[in-house]
PyMOL Python script that loads the backbone (N, CA, C, O; Angstrom):
from pymol import cmd

cmd.read_pdbstr("""\
ATOM      1  N   ARG A   1       7.787  -8.444 -10.229  1.00  0.00           N
ATOM      2  CA  ARG A   1       8.969  -7.427  -9.999  1.00  0.00           C
ATOM      3  C   ARG A   1      10.390  -8.180  -9.835  1.00  0.00           C
ATOM      4  O   ARG A   1      10.550  -8.658  -8.712  1.00  0.00           O
ATOM      5  N   LEU A   2      11.063  -8.304 -10.414  1.00  0.00           N
ATOM      6  CA  LEU A   2      12.714  -8.617 -10.451  1.00  0.00           C
ATOM      7  C   LEU A   2      13.470  -7.780  -9.818  1.00  0.00           C
ATOM      8  O   LEU A   2      13.246  -6.571  -9.872  1.00  0.00           O
ATOM      9  N   ASP A   3      14.402  -8.259  -9.176  1.00  0.00           N
ATOM     10  CA  ASP A   3      15.722  -7.582  -8.527  1.00  0.00           C
ATOM     11  C   ASP A   3      16.978  -8.457  -9.137  1.00  0.00           C
ATOM     12  O   ASP A   3      16.953  -9.496  -9.797  1.00  0.00           O
ATOM     13  N   ALA A   4      18.027  -7.701  -8.700  1.00  0.00           N
ATOM     14  CA  ALA A   4      19.310  -8.000  -9.291  1.00  0.00           C
ATOM     15  C   ALA A   4      19.482  -9.626  -8.744  1.00  0.00           C
ATOM     16  O   ALA A   4      20.119 -10.377  -9.482  1.00  0.00           O
ATOM     17  N   ASN A   5      18.941 -10.156  -7.506  1.00  0.00           N
ATOM     18  CA  ASN A   5      19.477 -11.318  -7.030  1.00  0.00           C
ATOM     19  C   ASN A   5      18.537 -12.450  -7.602  1.00  0.00           C
ATOM     20  O   ASN A   5      18.686 -13.580  -7.136  1.00  0.00           O
ATOM     21  N   LYS A   6      17.545 -12.231  -8.610  1.00  0.00           N
ATOM     22  CA  LYS A   6      17.026 -13.081  -9.005  1.00  0.00           C
ATOM     23  C   LYS A   6      15.266 -13.188  -8.521  1.00  0.00           C
ATOM     24  O   LYS A   6      14.326 -13.719  -9.112  1.00  0.00           O
ATOM     25  N   ASN A   7      15.313 -12.514  -7.328  1.00  0.00           N
ATOM     26  CA  ASN A   7      14.233 -12.768  -6.352  1.00  0.00           C
ATOM     27  C   ASN A   7      13.163 -11.913  -7.328  1.00  0.00           C
ATOM     28  O   ASN A   7      13.379 -10.874  -7.951  1.00  0.00           O
ATOM     29  N   VAL A   8      11.822 -12.787  -7.234  1.00  0.00           N
ATOM     30  CA  VAL A   8      10.667 -11.821  -7.888  1.00  0.00           C
ATOM     31  C   VAL A   8       9.702 -11.790  -6.720  1.00  0.00           C
ATOM     32  O   VAL A   8       9.539 -12.752  -5.968  1.00  0.00           O
ATOM     33  N   LYS A   9       9.069 -10.628  -6.611  1.00  0.00           N
ATOM     34  CA  LYS A   9       7.865 -10.743  -5.791  1.00  0.00           C
ATOM     35  C   LYS A   9       6.610 -10.444  -6.297  1.00  0.00           C
ATOM     36  O   LYS A   9       6.357  -9.334  -6.765  1.00  0.00           O
ATOM     37  N   LEU A  10       5.724 -11.435  -6.235  1.00  0.00           N
ATOM     38  CA  LEU A  10       4.376 -11.709  -6.691  1.00  0.00           C
ATOM     39  C   LEU A  10       3.555 -11.016  -5.855  1.00  0.00           C
ATOM     40  O   LEU A  10       3.604 -11.194  -4.638  1.00  0.00           O
ATOM     41  N   GLU A  11       2.776 -10.216  -6.389  1.00  0.00           N
ATOM     42  CA  GLU A  11       1.773  -9.501  -5.530  1.00  0.00           C
ATOM     43  C   GLU A  11       0.741  -8.995  -6.296  1.00  0.00           C
ATOM     44  O   GLU A  11       0.875  -8.325  -7.320  1.00  0.00           O
ATOM     45  N   VAL A  12      -0.698  -9.469  -5.564  1.00  0.00           N
ATOM     46  CA  VAL A  12      -2.097  -8.830  -6.391  1.00  0.00           C
ATOM     47  C   VAL A  12      -2.691  -7.863  -5.353  1.00  0.00           C
ATOM     48  O   VAL A  12      -2.416  -7.946  -4.156  1.00  0.00           O
ATOM     49  N   VAL A  13      -3.397  -7.077  -5.798  1.00  0.00           N
ATOM     50  CA  VAL A  13      -3.984  -5.921  -4.891  1.00  0.00           C
ATOM     51  C   VAL A  13      -5.699  -6.248  -5.190  1.00  0.00           C
ATOM     52  O   VAL A  13      -6.226  -6.141  -6.298  1.00  0.00           O
ATOM     53  N   LEU A  14      -6.199  -6.544  -4.290  1.00  0.00           N
ATOM     54  CA  LEU A  14      -7.420  -6.868  -4.108  1.00  0.00           C
ATOM     55  C   LEU A  14      -8.518  -5.874  -3.671  1.00  0.00           C
ATOM     56  O   LEU A  14      -8.424  -5.560  -2.484  1.00  0.00           O
ATOM     57  N   LYS A  15      -9.399  -5.383  -4.257  1.00  0.00           N
ATOM     58  CA  LYS A  15     -10.393  -4.553  -3.983  1.00  0.00           C
ATOM     59  C   LYS A  15     -11.979  -4.674  -4.476  1.00  0.00           C
ATOM     60  O   LYS A  15     -12.213  -4.992  -5.642  1.00  0.00           O
ATOM     61  N   PHE A  16     -13.000  -4.421  -3.586  1.00  0.00           N
ATOM     62  CA  PHE A  16     -14.289  -4.524  -4.211  1.00  0.00           C
ATOM     63  C   PHE A  16     -14.551  -3.257  -5.295  1.00  0.00           C
ATOM     64  O   PHE A  16     -13.642  -2.449  -5.484  1.00  0.00           O
ATOM     65  N   LYS A  17     -15.655  -3.144  -5.895  1.00  0.00           N
ATOM     66  CA  LYS A  17     -15.783  -2.346  -6.789  1.00  0.00           C
ATOM     67  C   LYS A  17     -15.896  -1.162  -6.224  1.00  0.00           C
ATOM     68  O   LYS A  17     -15.787  -0.195  -6.978  1.00  0.00           O
ATOM     69  N   ILE A  18     -16.082  -0.973  -5.119  1.00  0.00           N
ATOM     70  CA  ILE A  18     -16.595   0.567  -4.531  1.00  0.00           C
ATOM     71  C   ILE A  18     -15.101   0.803  -3.755  1.00  0.00           C
ATOM     72  O   ILE A  18     -15.022   1.738  -2.958  1.00  0.00           O
ATOM     73  N   GLY A  19     -14.050   0.035  -3.974  1.00  0.00           N
ATOM     74  CA  GLY A  19     -12.654   0.333  -3.763  1.00  0.00           C
ATOM     75  C   GLY A  19     -12.223  -0.028  -2.219  1.00  0.00           C
ATOM     76  O   GLY A  19     -11.087   0.266  -1.845  1.00  0.00           O
ATOM     77  N   ASP A  20     -13.122  -0.651  -1.356  1.00  0.00           N
ATOM     78  CA  ASP A  20     -12.307  -1.135  -0.359  1.00  0.00           C
ATOM     79  C   ASP A  20     -11.655  -2.360  -0.480  1.00  0.00           C
ATOM     80  O   ASP A  20     -11.921  -3.142  -1.393  1.00  0.00           O
ATOM     81  N   PRO A  21     -10.933  -2.549   0.260  1.00  0.00           N
ATOM     82  CA  PRO A  21      -9.746  -3.830   0.242  1.00  0.00           C
ATOM     83  C   PRO A  21     -10.513  -4.824   0.793  1.00  0.00           C
ATOM     84  O   PRO A  21     -11.281  -4.703   1.747  1.00  0.00           O
ATOM     85  N   VAL A  22     -10.215  -6.058  -0.004  1.00  0.00           N
ATOM     86  CA  VAL A  22     -10.861  -7.592   0.505  1.00  0.00           C
ATOM     87  C   VAL A  22      -9.926  -7.766   1.560  1.00  0.00           C
ATOM     88  O   VAL A  22      -8.737  -7.451   1.531  1.00  0.00           O
ATOM     89  N   ASN A  23     -10.564  -8.301   2.513  1.00  0.00           N
ATOM     90  CA  ASN A  23      -9.623  -8.807   3.710  1.00  0.00           C
ATOM     91  C   ASN A  23      -9.977 -10.370   4.240  1.00  0.00           C
ATOM     92  O   ASN A  23      -9.817 -10.917   5.331  1.00  0.00           O
ATOM     93  N   GLU A  24     -10.409 -10.727   3.241  1.00  0.00           N
ATOM     94  CA  GLU A  24     -10.504 -12.700   3.235  1.00  0.00           C
ATOM     95  C   GLU A  24     -10.288 -13.340   2.009  1.00  0.00           C
ATOM     96  O   GLU A  24     -10.456 -12.867   0.884  1.00  0.00           O
ATOM     97  N   GLY A  25      -9.806 -14.735   2.402  1.00  0.00           N
ATOM     98  CA  GLY A  25      -9.464 -15.551   1.031  1.00  0.00           C
ATOM     99  C   GLY A  25      -7.757 -15.584   0.918  1.00  0.00           C
ATOM    100  O   GLY A  25      -6.871 -15.033   1.571  1.00  0.00           O
ATOM    101  N   LYS A  26      -7.757 -16.323  -0.011  1.00  0.00           N
ATOM    102  CA  LYS A  26      -6.324 -17.090  -0.344  1.00  0.00           C
ATOM    103  C   LYS A  26      -6.321 -16.664  -1.831  1.00  0.00           C
ATOM    104  O   LYS A  26      -7.277 -16.595  -2.602  1.00  0.00           O
ATOM    105  N   VAL A  27      -5.184 -16.430  -2.019  1.00  0.00           N
ATOM    106  CA  VAL A  27      -4.702 -16.165  -3.640  1.00  0.00           C
ATOM    107  C   VAL A  27      -3.435 -17.346  -3.778  1.00  0.00           C
ATOM    108  O   VAL A  27      -2.578 -17.521  -2.912  1.00  0.00           O
ATOM    109  N   LYS A  28      -3.517 -17.988  -4.874  1.00  0.00           N
ATOM    110  CA  LYS A  28      -2.732 -19.166  -5.459  1.00  0.00           C
ATOM    111  C   LYS A  28      -2.005 -18.538  -6.695  1.00  0.00           C
ATOM    112  O   LYS A  28      -2.652 -18.311  -7.717  1.00  0.00           O
ATOM    113  N   PHE A  29      -0.588 -18.238  -6.609  1.00  0.00           N
ATOM    114  CA  PHE A  29       0.403 -17.837  -7.391  1.00  0.00           C
ATOM    115  C   PHE A  29       0.952 -19.078  -8.224  1.00  0.00           C
ATOM    116  O   PHE A  29       1.468 -20.013  -7.613  1.00  0.00           O
ATOM    117  N   THR A  30       0.857 -19.095  -9.476  1.00  0.00           N
ATOM    118  CA  THR A  30       1.591 -20.214  -9.954  1.00  0.00           C
ATOM    119  C   THR A  30       2.336 -19.813 -11.242  1.00  0.00           C
ATOM    120  O   THR A  30       1.846 -19.262 -12.228  1.00  0.00           O
ATOM    121  N   VAL A  31       3.881 -20.276 -11.007  1.00  0.00           N
ATOM    122  CA  VAL A  31       4.662 -19.710 -11.770  1.00  0.00           C
ATOM    123  C   VAL A  31       5.712 -20.959 -12.255  1.00  0.00           C
ATOM    124  O   VAL A  31       6.058 -21.780 -11.405  1.00  0.00           O
ATOM    125  N   ASP A  32       6.155 -21.059 -13.513  1.00  0.00           N
ATOM    126  CA  ASP A  32       6.950 -22.404 -13.759  1.00  0.00           C
ATOM    127  C   ASP A  32       6.675 -23.700 -13.340  1.00  0.00           C
ATOM    128  O   ASP A  32       7.602 -24.452 -13.042  1.00  0.00           O
ATOM    129  N   GLY A  33       5.492 -24.060 -13.280  1.00  0.00           N
ATOM    130  CA  GLY A  33       4.664 -25.061 -12.660  1.00  0.00           C
ATOM    131  C   GLY A  33       4.927 -25.393 -11.364  1.00  0.00           C
ATOM    132  O   GLY A  33       5.099 -26.530 -10.926  1.00  0.00           O
ATOM    133  N   LYS A  34       4.958 -24.193 -10.667  1.00  0.00           N
ATOM    134  CA  LYS A  34       4.972 -24.410  -9.221  1.00  0.00           C
ATOM    135  C   LYS A  34       4.115 -23.477  -8.539  1.00  0.00           C
ATOM    136  O   LYS A  34       4.184 -22.290  -8.860  1.00  0.00           O
ATOM    137  N   SER A  35       3.179 -23.914  -7.490  1.00  0.00           N
ATOM    138  CA  SER A  35       2.398 -23.085  -6.924  1.00  0.00           C
ATOM    139  C   SER A  35       2.394 -22.636  -5.615  1.00  0.00           C
ATOM    140  O   SER A  35       2.792 -23.434  -4.765  1.00  0.00           O
ATOM    141  N   TYR A  36       1.985 -21.385  -5.216  1.00  0.00           N
ATOM    142  CA  TYR A  36       2.301 -20.986  -3.927  1.00  0.00           C
ATOM    143  C   TYR A  36       0.831 -20.043  -3.170  1.00  0.00           C
ATOM    144  O   TYR A  36       0.237 -19.079  -3.654  1.00  0.00           O
ATOM    145  N   THR A  37       0.654 -20.548  -2.243  1.00  0.00           N
ATOM    146  CA  THR A  37      -0.481 -20.455  -1.842  1.00  0.00           C
ATOM    147  C   THR A  37      -0.627 -19.456  -0.763  1.00  0.00           C
ATOM    148  O   THR A  37      -0.354 -19.918   0.345  1.00  0.00           O
ATOM    149  N   VAL A  38      -1.070 -17.905  -0.785  1.00  0.00           N
ATOM    150  CA  VAL A  38      -1.025 -17.079   0.704  1.00  0.00           C
ATOM    151  C   VAL A  38      -2.312 -16.455   1.090  1.00  0.00           C
ATOM    152  O   VAL A  38      -3.292 -16.486   0.346  1.00  0.00           O
ATOM    153  N   LYS A  39      -2.308 -15.974   2.078  1.00  0.00           N
ATOM    154  CA  LYS A  39      -3.663 -15.593   2.241  1.00  0.00           C
ATOM    155  C   LYS A  39      -3.757 -13.879   2.131  1.00  0.00           C
ATOM    156  O   LYS A  39      -2.708 -13.235   2.106  1.00  0.00           O
ATOM    157  N   VAL A  40      -4.830 -13.324   2.079  1.00  0.00           N
ATOM    158  CA  VAL A  40      -4.960 -12.122   1.464  1.00  0.00           C
ATOM    159  C   VAL A  40      -5.186 -11.208   2.832  1.00  0.00           C
ATOM    160  O   VAL A  40      -6.000 -11.474   3.717  1.00  0.00           O
ATOM    161  N   LYS A  41      -4.193  -9.959   2.806  1.00  0.00           N
ATOM    162  CA  LYS A  41      -4.260  -9.121   4.264  1.00  0.00           C
ATOM    163  C   LYS A  41      -4.129  -7.855   3.914  1.00  0.00           C
ATOM    164  O   LYS A  41      -3.183  -7.380   3.285  1.00  0.00           O
ATOM    165  N   ASP A  42      -5.367  -7.117   4.438  1.00  0.00           N
ATOM    166  CA  ASP A  42      -5.496  -5.651   3.970  1.00  0.00           C
ATOM    167  C   ASP A  42      -5.592  -5.470   2.290  1.00  0.00           C
ATOM    168  O   ASP A  42      -5.022  -4.534   1.729  1.00  0.00           O
ATOM    169  N   GLY A  43      -6.137  -6.167   1.785  1.00  0.00           N
ATOM    170  CA  GLY A  43      -6.165  -6.276   0.454  1.00  0.00           C
ATOM    171  C   GLY A  43      -4.864  -6.602  -0.394  1.00  0.00           C
ATOM    172  O   GLY A  43      -4.873  -6.174  -1.548  1.00  0.00           O
ATOM    173  N   VAL A  44      -3.920  -7.196  -0.035  1.00  0.00           N
ATOM    174  CA  VAL A  44      -2.747  -7.643  -0.648  1.00  0.00           C
ATOM    175  C   VAL A  44      -2.528  -9.117  -0.374  1.00  0.00           C
ATOM    176  O   VAL A  44      -2.638  -9.648   0.731  1.00  0.00           O
ATOM    177  N   ALA A  45      -2.220  -9.686  -1.456  1.00  0.00           N
ATOM    178  CA  ALA A  45      -1.370 -11.053  -1.325  1.00  0.00           C
ATOM    179  C   ALA A  45      -0.237 -10.712  -2.094  1.00  0.00           C
ATOM    180  O   ALA A  45      -0.163 -10.047  -3.128  1.00  0.00           O
ATOM    181  N   SER A  46       1.028 -11.530  -1.122  1.00  0.00           N
ATOM    182  CA  SER A  46       2.248 -11.292  -2.018  1.00  0.00           C
ATOM    183  C   SER A  46       3.078 -12.576  -1.435  1.00  0.00           C
ATOM    184  O   SER A  46       2.792 -13.166  -0.393  1.00  0.00           O
ATOM    185  N   LYS A  47       4.085 -12.871  -2.249  1.00  0.00           N
ATOM    186  CA  LYS A  47       4.852 -13.878  -2.269  1.00  0.00           C
ATOM    187  C   LYS A  47       6.200 -13.872  -2.895  1.00  0.00           C
ATOM    188  O   LYS A  47       6.190 -13.844  -4.125  1.00  0.00           O
ATOM    189  N   SER A  48       7.572 -13.898  -2.196  1.00  0.00           N
ATOM    190  CA  SER A  48       8.820 -13.591  -2.846  1.00  0.00           C
ATOM    191  C   SER A  48       9.226 -14.882  -3.169  1.00  0.00           C
ATOM    192  O   SER A  48       9.288 -15.702  -2.252  1.00  0.00           O
ATOM    193  N   ILE A  49       9.547 -15.252  -4.430  1.00  0.00           N
ATOM    194  CA  ILE A  49      10.292 -16.379  -4.787  1.00  0.00           C
ATOM    195  C   ILE A  49      11.452 -16.236  -5.631  1.00  0.00           C
ATOM    196  O   ILE A  49      11.412 -15.328  -6.461  1.00  0.00           O
ATOM    197  N   LYS A  50      12.203 -16.772  -5.589  1.00  0.00           N
ATOM    198  CA  LYS A  50      13.506 -16.942  -6.209  1.00  0.00           C
ATOM    199  C   LYS A  50      13.649 -17.981  -7.543  1.00  0.00           C
ATOM    200  O   LYS A  50      13.547 -19.207  -7.512  1.00  0.00           O
ATOM    201  N   LEU A  51      13.929 -17.077  -8.791  1.00  0.00           N
ATOM    202  CA  LEU A  51      13.637 -18.038 -10.190  1.00  0.00           C
ATOM    203  C   LEU A  51      15.143 -17.835 -10.704  1.00  0.00           C
ATOM    204  O   LEU A  51      15.675 -16.790 -10.329  1.00  0.00           O
ATOM    205  N   ASP A  52      15.833 -18.616 -11.438  1.00  0.00           N
ATOM    206  CA  ASP A  52      16.874 -18.578 -12.159  1.00  0.00           C
ATOM    207  C   ASP A  52      16.844 -17.652 -13.283  1.00  0.00           C
ATOM    208  O   ASP A  52      17.638 -16.724 -13.440  1.00  0.00           O
ATOM    209  N   ASN A  53      15.941 -17.941 -14.007  1.00  0.00           N
ATOM    210  CA  ASN A  53      15.684 -16.931 -15.291  1.00  0.00           C
ATOM    211  C   ASN A  53      14.283 -16.738 -15.098  1.00  0.00           C
ATOM    212  O   ASN A  53      13.541 -17.719 -15.076  1.00  0.00           O
ATOM    213  N   ALA A  54      13.853 -15.617 -14.961  1.00  0.00           N
ATOM    214  CA  ALA A  54      12.543 -15.027 -14.612  1.00  0.00           C
ATOM    215  C   ALA A  54      12.108 -14.433 -16.215  1.00  0.00           C
ATOM    216  O   ALA A  54      10.922 -14.333 -16.528  1.00  0.00           O
ATOM    217  N   ASN A  55      13.185 -14.074 -17.130  1.00  0.00           N
ATOM    218  CA  ASN A  55      12.615 -13.032 -17.937  1.00  0.00           C
ATOM    219  C   ASN A  55      11.459 -13.714 -18.997  1.00  0.00           C
ATOM    220  O   ASN A  55      11.798 -14.629 -19.747  1.00  0.00           O
ATOM    221  N   SER A  56      10.374 -13.303 -18.991  1.00  0.00           N
ATOM    222  CA  SER A  56       9.154 -13.459 -19.972  1.00  0.00           C
ATOM    223  C   SER A  56       8.464 -14.838 -19.228  1.00  0.00           C
ATOM    224  O   SER A  56       7.684 -15.488 -19.923  1.00  0.00           O
ATOM    225  N   LYS A  57       8.715 -15.267 -17.927  1.00  0.00           N
ATOM    226  CA  LYS A  57       7.786 -16.387 -17.447  1.00  0.00           C
ATOM    227  C   LYS A  57       6.790 -15.889 -17.351  1.00  0.00           C
ATOM    228  O   LYS A  57       6.651 -14.732 -16.954  1.00  0.00           O
ATOM    229  N   GLN A  58       5.693 -16.790 -17.757  1.00  0.00           N
ATOM    230  CA  GLN A  58       4.351 -16.690 -17.411  1.00  0.00           C
ATOM    231  C   GLN A  58       3.976 -16.940 -15.947  1.00  0.00           C
ATOM    232  O   GLN A  58       4.669 -17.693 -15.262  1.00  0.00           O
ATOM    233  N   TYR A  59       2.869 -16.309 -15.438  1.00  0.00           N
ATOM    234  CA  TYR A  59       2.462 -16.333 -14.252  1.00  0.00           C
ATOM    235  C   TYR A  59       1.008 -16.283 -14.249  1.00  0.00           C
ATOM    236  O   TYR A  59       0.424 -15.559 -15.055  1.00  0.00           O
ATOM    237  N   THR A  60       0.176 -17.224 -13.134  1.00  0.00           N
ATOM    238  CA  THR A  60      -1.117 -16.904 -13.011  1.00  0.00           C
ATOM    239  C   THR A  60      -1.258 -16.635 -11.436  1.00  0.00           C
ATOM    240  O   THR A  60      -0.473 -17.136 -10.630  1.00  0.00           O
ATOM    241  N   ALA A  61      -2.449 -15.703 -11.019  1.00  0.00           N
ATOM    242  CA  ALA A  61      -2.714 -15.324 -10.099  1.00  0.00           C
ATOM    243  C   ALA A  61      -4.335 -15.682  -9.699  1.00  0.00           C
ATOM    244  O   ALA A  61      -5.331 -15.222 -10.257  1.00  0.00           O
ATOM    245  N   THR A  62      -4.305 -16.341  -8.919  1.00  0.00           N
ATOM    246  CA  THR A  62      -6.043 -16.864  -8.983  1.00  0.00           C
ATOM    247  C   THR A  62      -6.550 -16.699  -7.493  1.00  0.00           C
ATOM    248  O   THR A  62      -6.170 -17.528  -6.666  1.00  0.00           O
ATOM    249  N   PHE A  63      -7.319 -15.755  -7.141  1.00  0.00           N
ATOM    250  CA  PHE A  63      -8.113 -15.756  -6.073  1.00  0.00           C
ATOM    251  C   PHE A  63      -9.235 -16.786  -5.881  1.00  0.00           C
ATOM    252  O   PHE A  63     -10.218 -16.910  -6.613  1.00  0.00           O
ATOM    253  N   LEU A  64      -8.900 -17.611  -4.626  1.00  0.00           N
ATOM    254  CA  LEU A  64      -9.466 -18.861  -4.592  1.00  0.00           C
ATOM    255  C   LEU A  64     -10.903 -18.847  -4.245  1.00  0.00           C
ATOM    256  O   LEU A  64     -11.523 -19.894  -4.059  1.00  0.00           O
ATOM    257  N   GLY A  65     -11.485 -17.585  -4.147  1.00  0.00           N
ATOM    258  CA  GLY A  65     -13.125 -17.372  -3.871  1.00  0.00           C
ATOM    259  C   GLY A  65     -13.119 -17.633  -2.228  1.00  0.00           C
ATOM    260  O   GLY A  65     -12.306 -18.268  -1.556  1.00  0.00           O
ATOM    261  N   THR A  66     -14.470 -16.822  -1.770  1.00  0.00           N
ATOM    262  CA  THR A  66     -14.791 -17.203  -0.480  1.00  0.00           C
ATOM    263  C   THR A  66     -16.320 -17.397  -0.460  1.00  0.00           C
ATOM    264  O   THR A  66     -16.862 -17.452  -1.564  1.00  0.00           O
ATOM    265  N   LYS A  67     -16.937 -17.487   0.416  1.00  0.00           N
ATOM    266  CA  LYS A  67     -18.487 -17.613   0.558  1.00  0.00           C
ATOM    267  C   LYS A  67     -19.184 -16.481   0.204  1.00  0.00           C
ATOM    268  O   LYS A  67     -20.408 -16.493   0.073  1.00  0.00           O
ATOM    269  N   ASN A  68     -18.253 -15.143  -0.023  1.00  0.00           N
ATOM    270  CA  ASN A  68     -18.805 -14.058  -0.313  1.00  0.00           C
ATOM    271  C   ASN A  68     -18.557 -13.491  -1.498  1.00  0.00           C
ATOM    272  O   ASN A  68     -19.330 -12.744  -2.098  1.00  0.00           O
ATOM    273  N   ILE A  69     -17.264 -13.903  -1.922  1.00  0.00           N
ATOM    274  CA  ILE A  69     -16.644 -13.274  -3.215  1.00  0.00           C
ATOM    275  C   ILE A  69     -16.183 -14.459  -4.116  1.00  0.00           C
ATOM    276  O   ILE A  69     -15.415 -15.315  -3.676  1.00  0.00           O
ATOM    277  N   ASN A  70     -16.707 -14.491  -5.481  1.00  0.00           N
ATOM    278  CA  ASN A  70     -16.448 -15.103  -6.640  1.00  0.00           C
ATOM    279  C   ASN A  70     -14.714 -15.317  -6.742  1.00  0.00           C
ATOM    280  O   ASN A  70     -13.939 -14.489  -6.263  1.00  0.00           O
ATOM    281  N   ALA A  71     -14.328 -16.388  -7.346  1.00  0.00           N
ATOM    282  CA  ALA A  71     -13.142 -16.880  -7.587  1.00  0.00           C
ATOM    283  C   ALA A  71     -12.985 -15.980  -9.039  1.00  0.00           C
ATOM    284  O   ALA A  71     -13.814 -15.691  -9.901  1.00  0.00           O
ATOM    285  N   GLN A  72     -11.590 -15.690  -8.903  1.00  0.00           N
ATOM    286  CA  GLN A  72     -11.124 -14.848 -10.240  1.00  0.00           C
ATOM    287  C   GLN A  72      -9.546 -15.203 -10.530  1.00  0.00           C
ATOM    288  O   GLN A  72      -8.795 -15.400  -9.575  1.00  0.00           O
ATOM    289  N   THR A  73      -9.074 -15.276 -11.880  1.00  0.00           N
ATOM    290  CA  THR A  73      -7.841 -15.656 -11.985  1.00  0.00           C
ATOM    291  C   THR A  73      -7.035 -14.321 -13.087  1.00  0.00           C
ATOM    292  O   THR A  73      -7.739 -13.650 -13.841  1.00  0.00           O
ATOM    293  N   VAL A  74      -5.858 -14.165 -13.020  1.00  0.00           N
ATOM    294  CA  VAL A  74      -5.400 -13.346 -13.852  1.00  0.00           C
ATOM    295  C   VAL A  74      -3.970 -13.796 -14.409  1.00  0.00           C
ATOM    296  O   VAL A  74      -3.163 -14.207 -13.575  1.00  0.00           O
ATOM    297  N   THR A  75      -3.654 -13.756 -15.539  1.00  0.00           N
ATOM    298  CA  THR A  75      -2.266 -13.757 -15.820  1.00  0.00           C
ATOM    299  C   THR A  75      -1.462 -12.797 -16.511  1.00  0.00           C
ATOM    300  O   THR A  75      -1.866 -11.739 -16.993  1.00  0.00           O
ATOM    301  N   GLY A  76      -0.195 -13.283 -16.527  1.00  0.00           N
ATOM    302  CA  GLY A  76       0.528 -12.122 -17.422  1.00  0.00           C
ATOM    303  C   GLY A  76       1.951 -12.621 -17.227  1.00  0.00           C
ATOM    304  O   GLY A  76       2.196 -13.752 -16.807  1.00  0.00           O
ATOM    305  N   LYS A  77       3.111 -11.499 -17.633  1.00  0.00           N
ATOM    306  CA  LYS A  77       4.470 -11.800 -17.654  1.00  0.00           C
ATOM    307  C   LYS A  77       5.255 -11.459 -16.604  1.00  0.00           C
ATOM    308  O   LYS A  77       4.808 -10.632 -15.809  1.00  0.00           O
ATOM    309  N   ILE A  78       6.319 -11.918 -16.434  1.00  0.00           N
ATOM    310  CA  ILE A  78       6.910 -11.089 -15.330  1.00  0.00           C
ATOM    311  C   ILE A  78       8.049 -10.527 -16.222  1.00  0.00           C
ATOM    312  O   ILE A  78       8.743 -11.107 -17.056  1.00  0.00           O
ATOM    313  N   ALA A  79       8.045  -9.087 -15.763  1.00  0.00           N
ATOM    314  CA  ALA A  79       9.159  -8.187 -16.440  1.00  0.00           C
ATOM    315  C   ALA A  79      10.635  -8.096 -15.815  1.00  0.00           C
ATOM    316  O   ALA A  79      11.491  -7.392 -16.352  1.00  0.00           O
TER     317      ALA A  79
END
""", "prot")
cmd.dss("prot")
cmd.show_as("cartoon", "prot")
cmd.util.cbc("prot")
cmd.orient("prot")
């Protein structure tokens, strides 16, 4: 999500198949060659960053996995 000051909030919501939030592990966000790793809390991992030109930038969000949950990666474009 991009605001007028060129700040982007990267956020993923992590839930188990039964709908309960994931409350462990970390997510690594990668945008424009830079990576940011944040902890998952109450099923959410988020990071605000500043980009000069965020239009159509690709991002990757990787849940790094834990001993109980497998790693998973999603990609997309910042709108």
